[in-house]
KOLFI-792377 format. One line per 3 residues: number of its first residue (from 1); for each residue x, y, z of C-alpha. Coordinates in steps of 0.25 Angstrom, whole numbers. Layout:
N
NUM	X,Y,Z ~ ...
***
This chain:
200
1	-32,35,-6 ~ -24,44,-16 ~ -13,54,-13
4	-21,66,-11 ~ -32,60,-3 ~ -43,62,-14
7	-46,48,-19 ~ -48,35,-13 ~ -50,21,-19
10	-54,7,-14 ~ -53,-7,-20 ~ -64,-17,-19
13	-56,-29,-22 ~ -66,-40,-23 ~ -76,-32,-31
16	-66,-25,-40 ~ -71,-11,-37 ~ -64,2,-34
19	-70,12,-24 ~ -65,27,-27 ~ -67,39,-19
22	-64,54,-20 ~ -60,60,-6 ~ -65,74,-3
25	-57,84,5 ~ -61,78,18 ~ -57,65,14
28	-71,59,12 ~ -72,49,0 ~ -82,50,-11
31	-85,39,-20 ~ -81,41,-34 ~ -92,41,-45
34	-94,27,-49 ~ -86,21,-38 ~ -83,9,-35
37	-76,7,-49 ~ -74,-7,-55 ~ -59,-10,-54
40	-51,-13,-67 ~ -48,-27,-62 ~ -52,-37,-52
43	-48,-35,-38 ~ -43,-20,-37 ~ -34,-22,-25
46	-22,-12,-23 ~ -23,2,-26 ~ -16,15,-25
49	-17,30,-29 ~ -5,36,-36 ~ 3,43,-25
52	6,54,-36 ~ -7,55,-43 ~ -19,54,-34
55	-28,51,-46 ~ -22,38,-50 ~ -26,25,-43
58	-20,11,-46 ~ -27,-2,-43 ~ -22,-16,-45
61	-32,-27,-49 ~ -29,-40,-41 ~ -39,-50,-46
64	-39,-50,-61 ~ -32,-64,-61 ~ -19,-70,-64
67	-10,-61,-72 ~ -21,-51,-73 ~ -17,-40,-63
70	-19,-26,-66 ~ -17,-12,-60 ~ -27,-1,-63
73	-25,14,-64 ~ -36,24,-61 ~ -37,39,-62
76	-45,43,-49 ~ -53,56,-53 ~ -56,67,-44
79	-70,61,-40 ~ -63,47,-38 ~ -68,41,-51
82	-58,31,-56 ~ -54,31,-71 ~ -45,21,-77
85	-31,25,-82 ~ -27,21,-96 ~ -29,6,-98
88	-30,2,-84 ~ -29,-8,-78 ~ -14,-12,-81
91	-10,-26,-81 ~ 2,-32,-73 ~ 0,-46,-78
94	1,-51,-63 ~ -9,-57,-53 ~ -16,-50,-42
97	-10,-36,-40 ~ -15,-34,-26 ~ -7,-22,-21
100	-1,-10,-28 ~ 7,3,-24 ~ 10,15,-32
103	24,21,-31 ~ 25,35,-24 ~ 29,42,-37
106	16,36,-43 ~ 24,30,-55 ~ 23,15,-52
109	13,6,-46 ~ 17,-8,-41 ~ 6,-19,-40
112	9,-32,-32 ~ 3,-44,-39 ~ 0,-53,-27
115	-5,-65,-36 ~ 8,-66,-45 ~ 18,-60,-36
118	23,-48,-44 ~ 24,-33,-42 ~ 19,-25,-54
121	25,-12,-57 ~ 18,-1,-65 ~ 22,12,-70
124	12,23,-68 ~ 11,34,-79 ~ 7,48,-75
127	-7,45,-80 ~ -8,33,-72 ~ -6,23,-83
130	1,10,-78 ~ 12,2,-85 ~ 17,-11,-80
133	32,-10,-78 ~ 35,-24,-72 ~ 31,-36,-63
136	40,-39,-52 ~ 39,-52,-44 ~ 38,-51,-29
139	47,-63,-27 ~ 55,-73,-34 ~ 49,-84,-25
142	38,-91,-31 ~ 24,-88,-25 ~ 29,-76,-17
145	20,-64,-19 ~ 16,-51,-12 ~ 5,-43,-5
148	4,-28,-2 ~ 14,-18,-8 ~ 20,-5,-4
151	30,5,-8 ~ 40,13,1 ~ 38,28,2
154	49,30,-9 ~ 43,20,-18 ~ 56,12,-19
157	52,0,-11 ~ 40,-9,-13 ~ 36,-19,-2
160	26,-30,-2 ~ 22,-42,7 ~ 28,-55,1
163	19,-67,2 ~ 24,-81,6 ~ 37,-75,12
166	32,-66,23 ~ 40,-54,20 ~ 40,-40,13
169	45,-39,-1 ~ 53,-26,-4 ~ 56,-21,-18
172	64,-10,-23 ~ 55,-1,-33 ~ 61,7,-44
175	50,12,-54 ~ 43,0,-59 ~ 54,-10,-54
178	52,-18,-42 ~ 64,-26,-36 ~ 64,-35,-23
181	74,-30,-13 ~ 85,-39,-7 ~ 80,-45,6
184	65,-45,1 ~ 56,-50,6 ~ 58,-45,20
187	53,-56,30 ~ 41,-52,39 ~ 43,-55,53
190	34,-66,60 ~ 25,-75,52 ~ 13,-72,42
193	13,-63,30 ~ 16,-48,30 ~ 5,-38,31
196	2,-26,22 ~ 14,-18,17 ~ 14,-3,22
199	24,8,19 ~ 24,22,25
***
């Protein structure tokens, strides 16, 4: 759902399709002309509208294969029609970007590459074009990766579930720079893995 409650999008991961809807004033969804749309890669997974531009939608494509992860940028028109922005999709050269989050100021998107264990940072231009800034490893420990991702309300701290260590990873965020904080990961209590990350 976008910031002004006028658009809604849903990902069909296994069939690589995207459902797009325009919402009327009562909140009732209306399928966009041509919906569902073919995704720009295999396994569209994580998605989010820009918090500052309700017509921009970002989607990561998780199932392209080793080193072939991408993030797509779409313009979502008034009737819900999805239009590719620039040369979308944009490569991150990592594996299985499964979750993403857009910064509160709408200037950066962070994709969590679960397959390769990296966080990919992209700068978002005013028109929605993406530029890959850097790829930051989730951990210096081999084999440790992450699932789920969230940003604090001020956009300065990024959180994710850390696989194989049963904890929550904490990272300082400054623009496209992501740096793991001292004491991270924070151990989860009890046994088993952590569930989804949620911030308020």
